[in-house]
C-alpha positions, 0 to 999 in steps of 0.5 A: 404694448407688446414691445413694452411687455418684451422689454419688461420680460428681458429686464426681469430675467437680468441677474442682480449685481452688486457692481456695474455690469456690462451685461445690462442691455444698451436700452437699459442704461443702469445697474440694478445696484452698485456697491461703493465701499460698505454701501449698496445703492439699489436703483429704483424698482418698478413692479410689473402690472399684468396687461388689462389691470388698472394700476391704481386698483387691483394692480397696485398691490401686485406692483408694490409687491413686485418692486419689493420682491425685486429689492429683496432679490438684489439684497440677497444677491449681495448677502444682505436682507431688508434689515441692512436697508438704512434709507428708501425713497418711494415715488408714487404716481398717485399720492392717494395710494400712500396708505395702501403702499404703507400697508404692503411695504411695512411687513418686508421689515417685519422684526427689523427696524424701519429705514429712513424714508422719503416719499413723493408724488410724481407726474408719471413714472417709467413705463407707466408704473404706479410706484417705484422704490429705491433703497440704500443698504449698508454691509456694516451693521 
């Protein structure tokens, strides 16, 4: 568990990038985001849940907020905001969490149009996360 916490802490400290970068440690073989033309592809973001919290009770809201806040930071690093998001994919470890997810997710787009979205239940997510969200944003408006 200590190794997992250290891995998550090292990931959280990484800067968002709009380009593939060699600064991502080898144990995390992906870029937080990649720009291709006028499109920004944001890798799936998971929320960190404090040790001891049940991810499907008190920790679920914190996990969704952390994932969405990470997306916001990646967007901001590229000069964008949630209004530039055109598509999101949501992966839930438990589809029973879908209504709660929607309640937390929707305010991030307040005053902006909601993006197209897909959602599906999974049989588990990376690092035991209860939710993962990936997005596509555009620089063209």
